[in-house]
C-alpha positions in Angstrom: -0.5 -2.1 -7.3 -4.3 -3.0 -6.5 -2.5 -5.8 -4.6 -0.6 -3.9 -2.5 -3.4 -1.7 -1.5 -5.3 -4.7 -0.2 -2.1 -6.1 1.7 -2.6 -2.3 3.8 -4.5 -2.5 7.2 -8.2 -0.4 7.0 -5.7 2.1 9.7 -3.6 2.6 6.8 -5.9 2.6 4.0 -7.8 5.4 5.4 -4.7 7.1 6.6 -3.0 7.5 3.6 -7.0 8.8 1.7 -7.5 11.1 4.1 -3.0 12.1 3.9 -3.8 12.2 -0.4 -6.5 14.5 0.4 -4.9 16.9 2.6 -1.8 17.3 0.0 -4.3 17.7 -2.8 -6.6 20.2 -0.6 -3.4 22.0 -0.6 -1.9 22.0 -3.6 -5.3 23.2 -4.8 -5.4 25.8 -2.2 -2.0 27.4 -3.5 -2.1 26.9 -7.0 -5.4 28.8 -6.3 -3.5 32.1 -4.6 -0.5 31.7 -7.2 -3.1 32.4 -9.9 -4.8 35.2 -7.9 -1.5 37.0 -6.7 -0.8 36.9 -10.8 -4.0 38.4 -11.8 -3.7 41.0 -8.9 -0.1 41.6 -10.6 -1.6 42.1 -14.2 -4.3 44.4 -12.8 -1.0 46.3 -10.8 0.7 46.7 -14.9 -3.4 47.9 -15.6 -3.1 50.7 -13.3 0.4 51.5 -14.0 0.2 52.5 -17.7 -3.2 54.0 -17.4 -1.6 56.1 -14.7 1.3 56.8 -17.4 -0.2 57.7 -20.0 -2.5 60.2 -18.0 -0.1 62.0 -16.5 2.8 61.6 -19.2 1.4 61.4 -23.2 -0.3 65.2 -22.5 2.6 67.0 -22.0 4.8 65.1 -24.4 1.9 65.1 -27.0 1.7 69.2 -26.6 6.0 69.4 -26.5 7.9 69.6 -29.8 9.8 66.1 -30.9 13.3 68.5 -30.1 12.2 69.4 -26.5 10.6 66.2 -25.4 14.1 64.7 -24.2 14.6 67.7 -21.8 11.3 67.0 -20.0 12.2 63.1 -19.4 13.9 63.6 -16.0 10.7 65.2 -14.8 8.8 61.9 -15.3 12.0 59.6 -14.0 12.2 57.9 -10.7 13.8 55.6 -9.4 11.5 53.1 -9.9 10.0 54.4 -12.9 11.7 57.0 -16.3 10.8 57.4 -20.1 13.0 56.5 -22.7 12.7 57.8 -26.1 13.9 55.6 -29.0 13.3 54.7 -32.5 12.6 50.9 -31.7 9.3 49.5 -29.7 10.5 49.1 -26.2 8.1 46.2 -25.6 9.8 43.8 -28.1 13.1 44.4 -27.0 12.5 43.0 -23.6 13.7 39.3 -24.6 12.1 36.6 -23.0 9.6 39.2 -21.8 5.6 38.3 -21.4 3.2 40.1 -24.0 0.3 41.4 -22.4 -2.3 42.6 -25.3 -5.1 42.7 -23.2 -3.8 45.2 -21.3 -3.1 47.2 -24.3 -6.7 47.2 -25.4 -7.9 48.0 -22.5 -5.5 51.1 -21.3 -6.9 52.2 -25.1 -10.4 51.9 -23.9 -9.6 54.0 -21.0 -8.7 57.4 -23.6 -10.6 60.3 -23.6 -11.9 61.5 -26.7 -9.9 64.8 -26.1 -6.7 62.6 -25.3 -3.5 62.9 -27.8 -3.9 60.4 -30.8 -2.6 57.0 -30.0 -1.2 54.6 -32.9 0.0 51.7 -31.4 0.6 50.6 -27.7 2.6 47.6 -26.7 3.0 46.3 -23.0 5.4 43.0 -21.9 6.8 42.8 -18.6 9.7 40.1 -17.5 11.6 39.5 -14.1 14.8 41.1 -14.1 17.9 41.2 -11.5 19.4 45.1 -10.9 22.2 44.1 -9.6 23.6 42.1 -12.9 24.9 43.5 -15.7 23.0 41.5 -17.9 19.5 41.7 -17.8 18.4 39.8 -20.7 18.6 42.9 -23.4 21.0 43.6 -26.0 23.9 46.0 -24.2 22.9 48.4 -27.2 19.9 48.6 -26.9 17.5 51.8 -26.1 16.3 49.6 -23.0 19.2 48.9 -21.5 20.4 52.0 -21.6 17.6 53.7 -19.6 18.0 51.7 -17.1 21.8 51.7 -16.7 21.7 55.7 -16.9 18.9 55.3 -14.3 21.0 53.5 -12.1 22.2 56.9 -11.0 19.2 57.6 -8.9 18.3 55.9 -5.4 17.5 52.1 -6.3 15.7 50.8 -4.3 17.9 47.9 -2.5 15.5 45.2 -3.5 17.6 42.9 -5.9 15.0 41.3 -8.4 12.2 42.8 -9.5 9.6 43.4 -12.3 10.1 44.9 -15.5 7.4 46.4 -16.9 7.3 48.1 -20.2 4.5 50.1 -22.1 5.3 51.4 -25.6 3.5 54.1 -27.0 3.3 55.5 -30.5 1.5 58.5 -31.4 -0.5 59.0 -34.8 1.5 60.5 -37.1 4.9 59.6 -35.5 7.8 56.7 -35.6 9.6 57.1 -32.9 8.2 55.6 -29.5 8.1 56.6 -26.0 8.7 53.8 -23.8 7.7 53.9 -20.0 10.1 51.6 -17.8 8.5 50.6 -14.3 10.0 48.9 -11.7 7.0 47.0 -10.3 7.5 44.5 -7.0 7.3 41.0 -8.7 5.0 38.5 -7.8 5.9 37.0 -4.7 4.5 33.7 -3.8 6.7 33.4 -0.7 4.0 34.3 1.6 1.2 31.8 0.2 3.9 29.3 0.6 5.0 29.9 4.3 1.2 30.2 5.2 0.4 27.2 3.7 3.5 25.6 5.0 1.6 26.7 8.7 -1.8 25.1 7.1 0.2 21.8 6.1 1.7 21.5 9.8 -1.9 21.3 11.6 -3.1 19.1 8.7 0.4 16.5 10.0 -1.1 17.6 13.5 -4.5 16.8 12.8 -3.2 13.6 10.9 -1.6 12.7 14.4 -4.9 13.1 16.1 -7.4 10.9 13.0 -4.3 8.4 13.6 -4.8 8.1 17.0 -8.9 7.9 16.1 -8.6 5.5 14.0 -6.6 3.3 15.8 -8.7 3.8 18.7 -11.8 3.0 16.7 -9.9 -0.3 15.0 -8.7 -2.0 18.5 -11.7 -4.1 18.9 -11.6 -5.2 15.1 -7.9 -6.1 15.9 -9.1 -7.7 18.8 -11.6 -10.2 17.1 -8.8 -10.6 14.3 -6.8 -11.9 16.9 -8.9 -14.2 18.8 -10.8 -15.4 15.3 -6.9 -16.9 14.7 -6.3 -17.9 18.1 -9.5 -20.0 17.5 -8.9 -21.4 14.2 -6.0 -23.0 15.8 -7.6 -24.3 18.8 -6.9 -22.3 21.3 -9.0 -21.2 24.4 -10.1 -17.7 23.9 -12.6 -16.3 26.0 -15.6 -14.3 25.2 -14.6 -10.7 23.8 -15.6 -7.5 25.7 -18.2 -5.5 23.3 -16.7 -2.5 22.1 -16.5 0.3 19.7 -19.5 1.0 17.2 -23.1 -0.8 17.0 -21.9 -2.5 14.1 -18.4 -3.6 15.6 -20.2 -4.7 18.8 -22.4 -7.0 16.8 -20.0 -8.4 15.3 -18.5 -8.9 18.1 -21.3 -10.3 20.1 -22.2 -12.7 17.0 -18.6 -14.1 16.8 -18.8 -14.7 21.0 -21.9 -16.7 20.1 -19.9 -18.8 16.9 -17.1 -19.2 19.2 -19.3 -21.1 21.6 -21.0 -23.2 19.3 -18.2 -24.6 17.8 -16.0 -25.1 20.9 -19.2 -27.3 22.1 -19.5 -28.7 18.7 -15.7 -30.2 18.6 -15.9 -31.6 22.2 -18.7 -33.4 21.5 -17.6 -35.0 18.5 -14.0 -35.3 20.4 -16.5 -37.1 22.8 -18.5 -38.8 20.8 -15.4 -40.8 19.0 -14.2 -41.7 22.1 -17.0 -43.4 23.4 -17.4 -45.1 20.6 -14.4 -47.0 20.6 -14.3 -47.4 24.7 -18.4 -48.5 23.6 -17.4 -50.9 20.7 -14.3 -52.6 22.4 -15.5 -54.3 24.9 -19.0 -56.2 22.7 -16.2 -56.9 19.9 -14.3 -58.8 22.6 -16.9 -60.7 24.3 -18.3 -61.6 20.3 -14.7 -62.6 20.0 -14.9 -65.2 23.2 -18.0 -66.5 22.2 -16.7 -67.7 18.9 -14.6 -70.6 21.1 -17.9 -72.5 20.5 -18.9 -72.2 17.1 -18.1 -75.0 14.9 -17.2 -75.8 12.0 -13.8 -74.3 12.6 -14.3 -72.6 9.0 -17.0 -70.6 9.9 -15.4 -69.7 13.6 -12.3 -68.4 11.6 -15.0 -66.2 8.8 -16.2 -64.9 12.0 -13.3 -63.9 13.4 -12.0 -62.5 10.3 -14.8 -60.2 10.0 -14.8 -58.8 14.0 -10.9 -58.5 13.1 -12.1 -55.8 10.5 -14.6 -54.4 12.7 -12.0 -54.3 15.5 -9.9 -52.5 12.5 -12.3 -49.8 11.9 -12.7 -49.4 15.8 -8.9 -48.8 17.0 -8.9 -46.5 13.6 -11.9 -44.6 15.1 -9.6 -44.5 18.6 -6.5 -43.4 16.5 -8.0 -40.8 14.7 -9.1 -39.1 17.8 -6.4 -39.3 19.9 -3.8 -38.1 16.9 -6.2 -35.3 16.2 -7.4 -33.6 19.6 -6.1 -30.4 20.8 -3.3 -32.0 24.0 -1.4 -29.0 24.3 -1.7 -25.5 24.6 0.0 -23.7 21.1 3.7 -22.3 21.2 6.7 -21.2 19.0 7.7 -24.1 16.8 11.0 -24.2 14.6 9.7 -26.1 12.1 12.9 -26.7 10.5 14.3 -28.1 13.6 11.1 -30.0 13.9 11.6 -31.6 10.4 15.5 -32.3 10.5 14.8 -34.3 13.4 12.3 -36.7 11.5 14.5 -36.6 8.6 17.5 -37.7 10.9 15.2 -40.7 12.6 14.8 -42.2 9.3 18.2 -41.9 7.9 19.7 -43.8 11.0 17.9 -47.1 10.4 19.7 -46.8 6.9 16.8 -45.6 4.3 17.2 -42.9 2.5 16.1 -39.9 3.7 17.6 -35.7 3.0 16.4 -32.3 4.1 17.0 -29.2 2.5 16.7 -26.1 4.8 16.0 -22.6 2.3 15.0 -21.0 5.6 13.9 -21.5 9.1 10.3 -20.3 9.6 8.6 -20.1 13.1 4.9 -20.6 13.4 2.2 -21.3 16.4 1.2 -24.4 17.3 1.0 -27.4 18.8 4.2 -29.1 19.2 3.0 -32.9 19.3 0.5 -32.4 16.8 2.6 -31.1 13.9 5.2 -33.8 14.7 2.4 -35.9 14.1 1.3 -34.6 11.0 4.7 -34.3 9.4 6.0 -37.7 10.7 3.1 -39.4 9.1 3.8 -37.6 5.6 7.9 -38.8 6.0 6.9 -42.1 7.1 4.5 -42.4 4.3 7.1 -41.2 1.3 9.6 -44.0 2.8 6.5 -46.6 2.6 5.1 -45.9 -0.6 8.1 -44.6 -2.8 11.2 -46.1 -0.8 13.2 -42.4 -0.3 12.3 -38.9 1.1 13.7 -35.5 0.3 12.1 -32.8 2.6 12.5 -29.1 1.6 11.7 -26.0 4.3 11.4 -23.0 3.2 9.4 -19.7 3.5 7.0 -17.3 1.3 4.6 -15.1 1.0 3.8 -15.1 4.9 3.9 -18.6 5.0 6.1 -21.5 6.0 6.4 -24.0 3.1 7.3 -27.7 3.3 7.4 -30.2 0.3 7.9 -34.0 1.2 8.9 -36.0 -1.7 9.3 -39.8 -2.4 9.8 -41.2 -5.2 7.4 -44.2 -5.4 4.5 -44.6 -8.1 2.7 -41.6 -7.4 -1.4 -41.5 -7.3 -3.4 -41.0 -10.3 -4.3 -37.3 -10.8 -8.3 -38.0 -10.2 -7.3 -39.7 -6.8 -5.6 -36.3 -5.4 -8.3 -34.7 -3.7 -10.0 -38.4 -2.8 -6.4 -39.5 -0.8 -7.3 -37.2 2.0 -10.8 -39.1 2.8 -10.6 -41.4 5.4 -10.0 -44.9 5.0 -8.6 -44.5 1.6 -6.2 -46.6 0.6 -5.7 -46.2 -2.8 -5.5 -49.5 -3.6 -2.2 -49.9 -1.2 -1.6 -53.0 0.0 -0.3 -54.1 3.6 -1.4 -52.6 7.1 -3.0 -49.7 7.6 -6.0 -48.0 8.3 -5.9 -45.6 5.2 -6.2 -42.7 7.9 -2.8 -41.1 7.8 -3.3 -38.4 5.4 -6.8 -37.7 7.2 -5.4 -36.8 10.2 -2.6 -35.0 8.1 -4.6 -32.7 6.6 -7.1 -32.3 10.1 -4.2 -31.3 12.3 -2.9 -28.8 9.3 -5.6 -27.2 9.1 -6.3 -26.7 12.4 -3.2 -24.7 12.7 -4.9 -22.7 10.1 -2.3 -24.0 7.0 -3.4 -26.1 3.7 -1.5 -29.5 2.7 -1.8 -30.6 -0.9 -0.6 -33.6 -3.1 0.6 -33.4 -7.1 2.8 -35.6 -8.5 6.2 -35.0 -9.6 7.1 -34.6 -13.4 10.3 -37.2 -12.9 8.3 -39.3 -10.5 7.3 -39.4 -7.3 4.5 -37.8 -5.2 4.8 -34.5 -3.4 3.1 -33.2 -0.5 2.8 -29.6 0.1 2.4 -28.2 3.7 1.6 -23.9 4.5 1.4 -23.0 7.5 1.2 -19.2 8.5 4.6 -17.4 10.3 4.7 -16.5 13.6 4.1 -12.8 13.9 5.0 -12.2 17.2 
């Protein structure tokens, strides 16, 4: 998860963080409103219970038990009614939510001259009056009371909160159950209001994404120019823009680019000049050795001059092979390597290629051809055969060049890339082949590594960034 997060752009990270914060804020805000609505509903229950006791109980308490049933319709309406029962109506309300604190609160509000109350029970639940079954057993007094009151003009609302207040007076065994239909907690207005807020938030996110993109644009240009500079392309100075720190970074990049280009140009010019300036004096020295006697001495001098001349030619070759001699373009690595392998196969050498993907990179075609040709020819020269594998992995083009040779000692694998290192190889050669390969591949933003294969042979692994445009 952390790896996936770090692979996102800064723009995407900022947008996700702000969006997550907005969603969290909306959730917390809705939850607070829902809690407030529920608290308001409980307060309504308290007020209804207090009103009930104040209005009904004094009358029923001073009315003989046998005559109380005649007064029930007096206190009943479409949304509230009274029922006399031998059972506690609050307890018969299945799946109802008990509210003992409300009963305690109502009891605390009773005045000294109020009829003595032995027990108070309060509960509520959501019901649907359009259905035959409300969650009670059909033979319970609560259900009979509701069915009886349906003869009144019940409002068209289907769903209600049914509140039950059950009171037992001191000295009596029967219960006075008061039922009230209240509009249930309605969370939809809150959710709809928050939906509007969310739409506003989404609008703000779009504006924020635009602003973040505008702020990040200079960094995007800086990244692109850094990649181009790494490949040796001419980028030109970037126009400083953006915030103060971004402008300072751009100015620092411009200064670094100038120094790098100047340094590379100087090194290339120095190598070329070295090869040119030394070739003349060496040739004159070789001509002068014709008068040296005896012949044995002349041969020793010629051999040493030939060694020096080979070094000079190698330096000139290195400068020539690694110079940036063309603009970059899209390069089909698979096609390039297929052609190089076919060249070797046509001469009767053992060469084969396996193409698992067809990656495209950005680079100098001639330079990359030199690098891969050196690897293929080295495999043929030192390993008698070459097997090339082309694939792509993790945003990189991956090329393996395997041979069937003796390999290289593990402690000498890194040294093989150093200039003039031949690691005991015999025969002609300057020891610059792998150094040229490494220079070209690194110049294209890639890497090259050597490793010994388990079954014998050497593997050269090249990784180059895939072209993304």
